[in-house]
C-alpha positions in Angstrom: 254.0 -68.5 -41.0 251.8 -68.5 -44.1 252.0 -71.5 -46.4 254.2 -71.0 -49.4 253.1 -72.1 -52.9 256.1 -73.6 -54.7 256.5 -74.8 -58.2 259.3 -77.3 -59.0 261.3 -74.4 -60.6 260.9 -72.1 -57.6 262.0 -74.6 -55.0 265.5 -73.8 -53.6 268.4 -76.2 -54.3 268.4 -77.4 -50.7 265.0 -78.2 -49.2 263.8 -78.3 -45.6 260.9 -80.3 -44.3 258.8 -77.1 -44.5 259.5 -76.7 -48.2 258.5 -80.3 -48.9 255.4 -80.0 -46.7 254.2 -76.9 -48.5 255.0 -78.4 -52.0 253.3 -81.7 -51.4 250.5 -80.3 -49.2 251.2 -82.7 -46.4 252.1 -82.1 -42.8 255.7 -81.5 -41.7 255.3 -84.5 -39.3 254.6 -86.7 -42.3 257.6 -85.4 -44.1 259.8 -86.3 -41.1 258.2 -89.8 -41.1 259.3 -90.1 -44.7 262.8 -89.0 -43.8 263.0 -91.9 -41.3 262.2 -94.5 -44.0 265.1 -95.7 -46.2 264.7 -94.6 -49.8 264.4 -98.3 -50.8 261.2 -98.4 -48.8 259.7 -95.2 -50.1 261.5 -92.7 -47.9 262.7 -89.3 -49.1 266.5 -89.2 -49.5 268.0 -86.7 -47.1 271.1 -85.7 -45.3 271.9 -84.0 -42.0 273.6 -80.8 -41.2 274.0 -80.9 -37.4 270.5 -81.9 -36.2 268.7 -80.5 -39.3 267.6 -82.7 -42.1 267.9 -81.4 -45.6 267.1 -82.7 -49.1 268.8 -82.0 -52.4 266.2 -80.6 -54.8 267.2 -83.1 -57.6 266.9 -86.0 -55.2 263.4 -84.9 -54.2 262.2 -84.4 -57.8 263.6 -87.9 -58.7 261.8 -89.3 -55.7 258.5 -87.8 -57.0 259.1 -89.3 -60.4 259.9 -92.7 -58.9 256.7 -92.6 -56.9 254.7 -91.7 -60.1 256.4 -94.6 -62.0 255.8 -97.0 -59.1 252.1 -96.1 -59.2 251.8 -96.5 -63.0 253.3 -100.0 -62.8 250.7 -101.2 -60.3 
């Protein structure tokens, strides 16, 4: 499957690990590692539908902003 190029606006409202992988330019494996971490420890907030993990687009964009703010404060 060819890599998709997304902008924040073109991302769907509910994201998969593949969407996040393509958007951030990181491996899907790394996205799943970030899903395992609690948000308080830098993990991406997510929820489960059956065995599938999904992320609300707004939660994801807020997570990115928090990461940028965290970096700026260091």
